[in-house]
C-alpha positions as MATLAB code, in Angstrom:
seq = 'MQQAQKTQKVSLDNSKIKMAIRAGIPLSITTYTLPREMSEYMEEVLAAFLAELGQEHMETYLKYCLNELVTNAKKANTKRIYFHEKKLNLFDDADYEKGMQSFKEDTLNNIRYYLGLQKQSGLYVKLILQTRNNRIKIEVRNNSELTFREYKRMHDKLSRAQQYTSVDQAMSQVIDQSEGAGLGIIIMILMLEKIGLTEENFQILNENGETITRIILPINDKTQRELNTASHEFIKLIDDIPQFPESIVRINRLINDSNTKLSEIAKAISSDVSLTTDLLRLVNSVTFALASPCISIADAVKLVGTRGIKNMILSVSSVQQLRGLGGESRKALWVHANRVAFYAYNLARNFCASDRDLVDDAYICGLLHDMGKLVFTMARPDFLDGIKDICRQRNVSADVFEKLLAGVNHAEIGALIAEKWNFPTIIISVIRHHHEPDLAPSSTKKLTSLVYLADMIAHFETHEVDYYQFDLDVLKLFGISSESQLRKISDKLTAAFKED';
ca = [
      -0.060   -0.039   -0.111;
       3.252    2.184    0.206;
       2.926    4.018   -3.518;
       0.110    3.838   -5.816;
       0.906    5.966   -8.751;
      -1.169    4.748  -11.937;
      -4.116    6.592  -12.708;
      -6.472    3.610  -12.938;
      -8.659    2.481  -10.002;
      -6.634    1.000   -7.340;
      -8.164   -1.650   -5.333;
      -8.644   -1.181   -1.627;
      -6.866   -3.852    0.615;
      -8.777   -4.148    4.035;
      -6.181   -7.310    5.343;
      -3.253   -4.756    5.109;
      -5.517   -1.910    6.913;
      -6.572   -4.535    9.562;
      -3.120   -5.916    9.852;
      -1.672   -2.251   10.604;
      -4.533   -1.755   13.165;
      -4.205   -5.154   14.880;
       0.025   -4.471   15.091;
      -0.179   -0.801   15.523;
       2.144   -0.374   12.673;
       1.964    2.621    9.879;
      -0.070    2.647    6.614;
       1.621    4.575    4.109;
       0.492    5.825    0.491;
       2.781    7.792   -1.321;
       2.033    9.747   -4.697;
       4.270   12.389   -6.937;
       1.161   14.000   -8.620;
      -1.810   13.499   -6.795;
      -4.182   12.658   -9.568;
      -8.217   12.408   -8.749;
      -7.742    8.492   -8.712;
      -5.379    8.783   -6.061;
      -7.165   11.402   -3.927;
     -10.515    8.978   -4.053;
      -8.173    6.146   -3.101;
      -6.754    8.005   -0.048;
     -10.243    8.906    0.626;
     -11.130    5.125    0.939;
      -8.204    3.786    2.688;
      -9.293    6.591    5.271;
     -12.742    5.700    5.719;
     -12.102    1.962    5.862;
      -9.339    2.840    8.584;
     -11.732    4.585   10.634;
     -14.610    2.010   10.247;
     -12.152   -0.719   11.556;
     -11.781    1.647   14.578;
     -15.381    2.129   14.913;
     -14.796    5.867   14.456;
     -17.172    6.431   11.383;
     -18.608    9.711   12.896;
     -15.284   11.337   12.102;
     -14.999   10.504    8.411;
     -16.706   13.395    6.816;
     -14.631   16.044    8.805;
     -11.567   14.037    8.340;
     -11.619   13.836    4.678;
     -12.326   17.282    4.754;
      -9.083   17.370    6.638;
      -7.382   15.029    4.272;
      -8.048   16.702    1.094;
      -6.815   20.108    2.571;
      -3.541   19.100    3.558;
      -2.632   16.506    0.436;
      -3.866   19.406   -1.788;
      -1.322   22.337    0.186;
       1.625   19.516    0.101;
       1.193   19.021   -3.718;
       0.796   23.047   -4.091;
       4.235   23.267   -1.646;
       5.919   20.726   -3.813;
       5.124   22.423   -7.136;
       5.851   25.826   -5.862;
       9.577   24.736   -5.284;
       9.731   23.466   -9.032;
       8.170   26.726  -10.231;
      10.566   28.840   -8.174;
      13.523   26.801   -9.621;
      12.413   26.897  -13.014;
      12.027   30.822  -12.796;
      15.519   30.858  -11.212;
      13.783   32.660   -8.282;
      14.900   32.058   -4.496;
      12.089   30.845   -2.186;
      13.767   31.869    1.006;
      14.431   35.443   -0.370;
      11.800   37.926    0.465;
      11.823   39.792   -2.610;
      11.871   37.063   -5.102;
       9.263   35.181   -3.209;
       6.642   38.310   -3.607;
       7.799   38.414   -7.377;
       7.298   34.638   -7.774;
       4.084   34.468   -6.336;
       2.411   37.080   -8.579;
       2.591   34.825  -11.220;
       2.682   31.413   -9.607;
      -0.918   30.449   -9.390;
      -1.921   31.795  -13.326;
       1.415   30.058  -14.539;
       0.781   26.600  -12.801;
      -2.802   26.242  -13.508;
      -2.134   27.087  -17.210;
       0.659   24.555  -17.344;
       0.051   22.235  -14.638;
       1.093   19.108  -16.461;
       4.326   20.295  -17.340;
       5.049   21.370  -13.613;
       3.436   18.365  -12.137;
       5.811   16.180  -14.469;
       8.981   18.154  -13.335;
       7.581   17.457   -9.772;
       7.777   13.770  -10.317;
      11.278   14.040  -12.061;
      12.524   15.521   -9.215;
      11.238   12.865   -6.565;
       8.893   15.380   -4.843;
       6.499   13.451   -3.154;
       3.115   13.615   -0.863;
       2.762   11.007    1.529;
      -0.286    9.897    3.809;
       0.428    7.837    7.061;
      -2.387    6.712    9.388;
      -1.443    4.561   12.522;
      -3.569    4.031   15.516;
      -1.467    3.378   19.218;
      -2.198    3.616   22.749;
      -5.975    4.628   22.116;
      -4.654    7.522   19.468;
      -5.161    7.968   16.165;
      -2.205    9.747   14.030;
      -2.943   11.303   10.379;
      -0.348   12.415    8.867;
       0.500   14.493    5.361;
       4.188   14.909    4.491;
       5.842   16.434    1.683;
      10.078   16.410    1.125;
       9.769   20.336    0.544;
      10.444   21.994    3.907;
       8.544   24.870    4.742;
      10.574   28.383    4.546;
      10.265   30.299    7.914;
       7.696   32.876    6.167;
       5.645   30.106    5.095;
       5.667   28.351    8.630;
       4.698   31.761   10.033;
       1.796   32.428    7.404;
       0.446   29.359    8.579;
       0.563   29.701   12.435;
      -0.986   32.928   11.564;
      -4.106   31.181    9.873;
      -4.346   28.660   13.015;
      -4.493   31.852   15.530;
      -6.849   33.446   13.046;
      -8.793   30.372   13.293;
      -9.283   31.096   16.850;
     -11.718   33.927   15.941;
     -14.706   31.945   14.381;
     -17.051   30.095   15.599;
     -18.617   28.467   12.364;
     -17.418   27.925    9.093;
     -19.927   30.306    7.667;
     -18.796   33.155    9.669;
     -15.143   32.476    8.526;
     -16.142   32.203    4.882;
     -17.929   35.751    5.048;
     -15.067   37.353    5.909;
     -12.063   38.643    3.748;
      -9.441   36.186    4.421;
      -5.864   36.569    2.671;
      -6.429   34.863   -1.045;
      -2.667   35.541   -1.870;
      -2.150   31.900   -1.973;
      -5.433   30.558   -1.611;
      -4.641   28.216    1.296;
      -5.820   30.431    4.171;
      -9.333   29.620    4.327;
      -8.966   26.175    3.926;
      -6.844   25.625    6.946;
      -9.242   27.689    9.155;
     -12.381   25.787    7.614;
     -10.303   22.685    8.931;
      -9.608   23.587   12.318;
     -13.421   24.379   12.586;
     -14.056   21.036   11.168;
     -11.898   19.588   13.939;
     -13.798   21.117   16.585;
     -16.582   19.677   15.572;
     -15.290   16.272   16.347;
     -14.299   17.831   20.030;
     -10.418   18.303   19.032;
      -8.707   21.893   19.423;
      -5.689   23.533   17.513;
      -3.540   21.292   19.925;
      -4.599   18.454   18.414;
      -2.790   19.835   14.918;
       0.600   20.154   14.386;
       2.906   21.319   11.817;
       6.829   20.638   11.528;
       9.817   20.642    9.833;
      11.787   17.152   10.072;
      14.573   15.521    8.122;
      13.907   17.345    4.790;
      10.225   16.840    5.195;
       7.201   19.004    6.176;
       4.828   17.291    8.411;
       1.102   18.158    9.075;
      -0.117   16.005   11.798;
      -3.584   15.556   13.402;
      -3.765   13.380   16.617;
      -7.008   11.816   17.551;
      -8.279   10.089   20.523;
     -10.448    6.996   20.243;
     -13.664    7.964   21.853;
     -14.589    7.096   25.123;
     -17.519    4.735   23.904;
     -15.445    2.632   21.890;
     -12.770    2.163   24.466;
     -15.092    1.533   27.112;
     -17.187   -1.274   24.988;
     -13.579   -2.776   24.199;
     -12.680   -2.508   27.853;
     -15.878   -4.182   28.694;
     -15.696   -6.902   25.845;
     -12.182   -7.698   26.884;
     -13.055   -8.106   30.668;
     -15.538  -10.803   29.689;
     -13.018  -12.502   27.589;
     -10.249  -12.740   29.825;
     -12.542  -15.049   32.399;
     -11.909  -17.496   29.287;
      -8.133  -17.898   30.677;
      -9.968  -19.706   33.665;
     -10.863  -22.575   31.386;
      -7.264  -22.907   30.573;
      -5.779  -25.704   32.345;
      -2.638  -25.416   34.756;
       0.582  -27.234   33.793;
       0.524  -30.988   35.006;
       2.113  -31.399   38.232;
       5.034  -33.239   36.533;
       6.015  -29.701   34.895;
       5.363  -28.011   37.959;
       7.736  -30.052   39.761;
      10.733  -29.959   37.261;
      10.122  -26.004   37.203;
      10.714  -26.159   40.870;
      13.776  -28.363   40.642;
      15.208  -26.079   38.273;
      14.565  -22.916   40.332;
      16.263  -24.280   43.062;
      20.045  -23.745   43.150;
      20.965  -26.749   45.013;
      19.295  -29.332   42.793;
      22.009  -31.085   41.078;
      21.639  -31.359   36.978;
      21.354  -35.160   37.466;
      18.086  -34.640   39.309;
      16.827  -32.376   36.783;
      17.641  -34.914   34.052;
      16.047  -37.895   36.050;
      12.879  -35.704   36.476;
      12.698  -34.705   32.862;
      13.147  -38.512   31.838;
      10.703  -39.638   33.937;
       7.920  -38.129   31.546;
       8.222  -39.837   28.182;
       6.128  -37.443   26.032;
       8.386  -34.299   27.419;
      11.520  -36.287   26.656;
      10.744  -37.225   23.103;
       9.434  -33.499   22.437;
      12.214  -31.771   24.274;
      15.220  -34.043   22.388;
      13.223  -33.345   18.995;
      13.600  -29.852   19.745;
      17.233  -29.756   21.411;
      18.282  -31.645   17.833;
      16.172  -29.511   15.490;
      18.331  -27.285   13.119;
      17.281  -24.286   15.338;
      19.654  -24.900   17.966;
      22.315  -26.332   15.415;
      24.511  -28.597   17.900;
      27.572  -29.603   17.137;
      26.699  -33.225   17.671;
      23.315  -34.721   18.270;
      22.248  -35.058   21.639;
      20.565  -38.584   22.550;
      19.739  -37.937   26.657;
      18.151  -35.372   28.633;
      21.318  -35.487   30.855;
      23.360  -34.176   27.863;
      21.065  -31.858   26.821;
      20.678  -30.198   30.432;
      24.566  -29.773   29.844;
      24.535  -28.416   26.364;
      22.143  -26.086   26.709;
      22.169  -25.130   30.339;
      19.348  -24.741   32.999;
      17.909  -21.780   31.944;
      17.770  -22.939   28.159;
      16.042  -26.119   29.470;
      13.595  -24.203   31.708;
      12.485  -22.515   28.656;
      12.334  -25.626   26.579;
      10.196  -27.282   29.051;
       7.701  -24.261   28.960;
       7.699  -24.234   25.352;
       6.828  -27.683   24.649;
       4.424  -27.714   27.938;
       2.289  -24.723   26.397;
       2.281  -26.419   22.987;
       0.767  -29.338   24.438;
      -1.622  -27.265   26.844;
      -2.599  -24.987   23.866;
      -2.673  -27.677   20.895;
      -4.836  -29.803   22.950;
      -7.563  -27.039   22.713;
      -7.232  -26.211   19.308;
      -8.073  -27.841   16.027;
      -6.803  -27.697   12.348;
      -7.952  -24.322   11.680;
      -5.072  -23.337   14.316;
      -2.431  -24.903   12.059;
      -1.888  -21.585   10.314;
      -1.208  -19.790   13.877;
       0.796  -22.500   14.918;
       3.137  -22.437   11.903;
       3.832  -18.710   12.083;
       4.543  -19.262   16.377;
       7.230  -22.256   15.062;
       8.198  -19.599   12.420;
       9.037  -16.373   14.806;
      10.589  -18.800   17.415;
      13.111  -19.904   14.868;
      13.829  -16.255   13.395;
      13.991  -14.745   17.216;
      16.539  -17.624   18.116;
      18.670  -17.439   15.425;
      18.661  -13.248   14.785;
      19.569  -13.719   19.066;
      22.477  -15.348   18.105;
      23.814  -13.662   15.307;
      22.871   -9.841   16.924;
      23.320  -10.805   20.634;
      25.547  -13.668   20.840;
      27.353  -12.478   24.049;
      24.319  -12.165   26.071;
      23.241  -15.886   26.813;
      20.392  -15.051   28.839;
      18.654  -13.190   25.859;
      19.528  -15.953   23.567;
      18.172  -18.596   25.871;
      14.886  -16.494   26.175;
      14.399  -15.716   22.404;
      12.860  -19.249   21.438;
      10.124  -19.269   23.723;
       9.202  -15.614   23.676;
       8.851  -15.728   19.926;
       7.033  -19.337   20.287;
       4.213  -17.856   22.693;
       4.050  -14.182   21.028;
       0.800  -14.569   19.857;
      -0.698  -17.065   22.498;
      -3.431  -14.695   23.044;
      -4.598  -15.260   19.371;
      -4.757  -18.896   19.979;
      -6.920  -18.723   23.315;
      -9.371  -16.256   20.922;
      -9.607  -19.100   18.087;
     -10.325  -22.130   20.547;
     -13.023  -20.558   22.436;
     -16.076  -22.786   22.446;
     -18.960  -21.905   20.734;
     -21.405  -21.677   23.549;
     -18.894  -19.334   25.582;
     -19.038  -17.114   22.654;
     -22.572  -16.817   22.737;
     -22.468  -16.236   26.209;
     -20.155  -13.303   25.971;
     -22.034  -11.944   23.278;
     -25.171  -11.985   25.317;
     -23.217  -10.198   28.069;
     -22.019   -7.650   25.796;
     -25.704   -6.885   24.087;
     -26.736   -6.415   28.189;
     -24.006   -3.858   28.605;
     -25.054   -2.292   24.988;
     -21.598   -3.419   23.554;
     -22.370   -3.239   19.806;
     -21.522   -6.330   17.662;
     -19.078   -4.473   15.907;
     -16.761   -4.031   18.635;
     -17.008   -7.588   19.964;
     -16.138   -8.693   16.590;
     -12.800   -7.006   16.602;
     -12.251   -8.351   20.034;
     -12.740  -11.790   18.348;
     -10.298  -10.623   15.443;
      -7.738  -10.417   17.423;
      -7.679   -6.625   19.435;
      -5.697   -6.785   22.705;
      -4.215  -10.250   21.812;
      -1.000   -9.097   23.310;
      -2.592   -8.443   26.873;
      -4.791  -11.652   26.919;
      -1.514  -13.589   26.398;
       0.569  -11.988   29.092;
      -2.455  -12.762   31.322;
      -2.269  -16.639   30.171;
       1.670  -16.469   30.894;
       0.932  -14.848   34.453;
      -1.821  -17.595   35.143;
       0.989  -20.146   34.470;
       3.850  -18.532   36.336;
       6.161  -17.790   33.733;
       9.183  -15.651   34.332;
       8.406  -12.095   34.277;
      10.652  -10.926   31.002;
       8.349  -13.415   29.060;
       5.212  -11.976   30.110;
       6.514   -8.826   29.461;
       7.792   -9.688   25.734;
       4.347  -11.037   25.048;
       2.598   -8.097   26.204;
       4.761   -5.675   24.329;
       5.718   -7.529   21.192;
       3.894   -5.127   18.731;
       5.080   -1.970   20.916;
       8.546   -2.976   21.786;
       9.478    0.948   22.896;
       6.372    0.632   25.493;
       8.430   -2.345   27.129;
      10.484   -1.771   30.257;
      14.105   -1.025   29.874;
      14.783   -4.679   31.178;
      13.170   -6.271   28.449;
      13.477   -3.706   25.650;
      16.237   -5.500   23.309;
      14.388   -9.204   23.693;
      11.137   -7.424   22.966;
      12.548   -5.790   19.930;
      14.117   -8.854   18.947;
      10.984  -10.797   18.762;
       9.118   -7.851   17.228;
      11.430   -8.027   14.249;
      11.080  -11.565   13.945;
       7.246  -11.407   13.806;
       7.766   -8.628   11.117;
       9.996  -10.260    9.130;
       7.565  -13.306    9.193;
       5.214  -11.263    7.404;
       7.519   -9.229    5.570;
       8.322  -12.648    3.678;
       4.323  -13.064    3.227;
       3.848   -9.569    1.628;
       1.611   -8.649    4.682;
       3.713   -5.751    5.648;
       6.248   -3.409    3.530;
       9.679   -2.202    4.540;
       8.419    1.235    5.785;
       6.288   -0.202    8.355;
       9.220   -1.456   10.709;
       9.915    0.348   13.490;
      13.052    2.627   12.810;
      14.289    2.039   16.243;
      14.296   -1.447   16.105;
      16.201   -1.507   12.767;
      18.690    0.851   14.185;
      19.127   -1.260   17.009;
      20.208   -4.284   15.239;
      22.202   -2.377   12.437;
      19.570   -2.550    9.436;
      19.815    0.456    7.390;
      18.161   -0.728    3.964;
      15.488   -2.680    2.575;
      17.909   -4.668    0.559;
      19.647   -5.641    4.126;
      16.479   -6.366    5.576;
      15.743   -8.750    2.448;
      18.908  -10.854    2.933;
      18.071  -11.348    6.527;
      14.879  -12.579    5.419;
      15.915  -14.868    2.784;
      18.699  -16.369    4.967;
      15.890  -17.171    7.785;
      13.415  -18.738    5.473;
      15.962  -20.787    3.680;
      17.099  -22.330    7.324;
      13.502  -22.600    8.532;
      12.540  -24.673    5.272;
      15.442  -26.773    6.177;
      14.399  -27.152    9.905;
];
């Protein structure tokens, strides 16, 4: 969804919109000439984005704001091209006044020529939509920085907007028409006020060679209350998930006791045939790349260490518990879980080899990062019907309930299950924040970022996300600076996973 330049009708990809909302990642659309078809497509994406969030009441107002911002961004780009063609200095007051006298007429009479030059120069207009932390961010970016004069004029318009109480009042006044943008900005602020916002929800800034106009919207209280109510009822499902068998609890108790000998741990594990079989299969997989095959639990404990063995036991036991509640329809989730576990462990060995604890924790955190989704998918029909009845009694819309089923809040659900099973705090934290590593505590931020990267790479190779949607801070943390570099890493992981 990043770029769409052709003038024919662009089809809407709702799956990418849903994916972006579930994961809190940005959606971006880039255009160089902003033809009518592109404006319509941007409006469709915005409408679908708001509908998915249950914020349809904002659509009419935000469509106006979007059109105003993208039109102004395109005009700013055209202005750069025009001044360059006329050999005028945009930053010089005298040249600016001279250029603006003929800018509108000249460009309107020969707009295709100037738009063609815009595209050749790589001047773009970019729409970015994102939702995180109960906030919606709408950004329009163009790679023509505002001059000081333009920046001041824009803020003068914003200040002037506070003088008016209605669109009719603003339109009846004589407003600076020299560039034709003044009235539009004022009406936009009045539109935002109609949905309970102020000029504080609107930002203009220059950053890294771009002009950014940004609208920050809180998701309305009603939707949030309904989601919280539905989530609370759904969380009760956790009580239906059985605790680990006593044998697993006993083994964990032994591992956590510093006085326990390795031979005692190995003996306790070996007494559970199913656990022993699964554990040895995991230890000998390509994932862990041992120098020589491991044929006994005693050898496994020595080779992997107690922390590694504990995490493997938690992994195997969790899979046994959850898989028993699932069915064939959950196969795709398990394939993804195993893929992310494999990627996380191998990324950890390559990027964080000196941090043994992080390497040991990477596999289980990757395997169980989407544990909350598994709970949603394994819920019994009668249980879901019961929750629907409760939601109806509490005036929670069916649409909000369906969004919950589709995976909204799954990271929190997964973390609550991990807490129920007395998992280590670091694993609970990674599951809770794997879509938002920047919100993780400092003690778990690196591991959370690693699992986030593994998860995103898995979606990247299936074309569910694009490079631009990766968190830049995470890429920087692991020294990834280009799409080609990321693709090389992805290709190597994919090939190794197929071998495994």
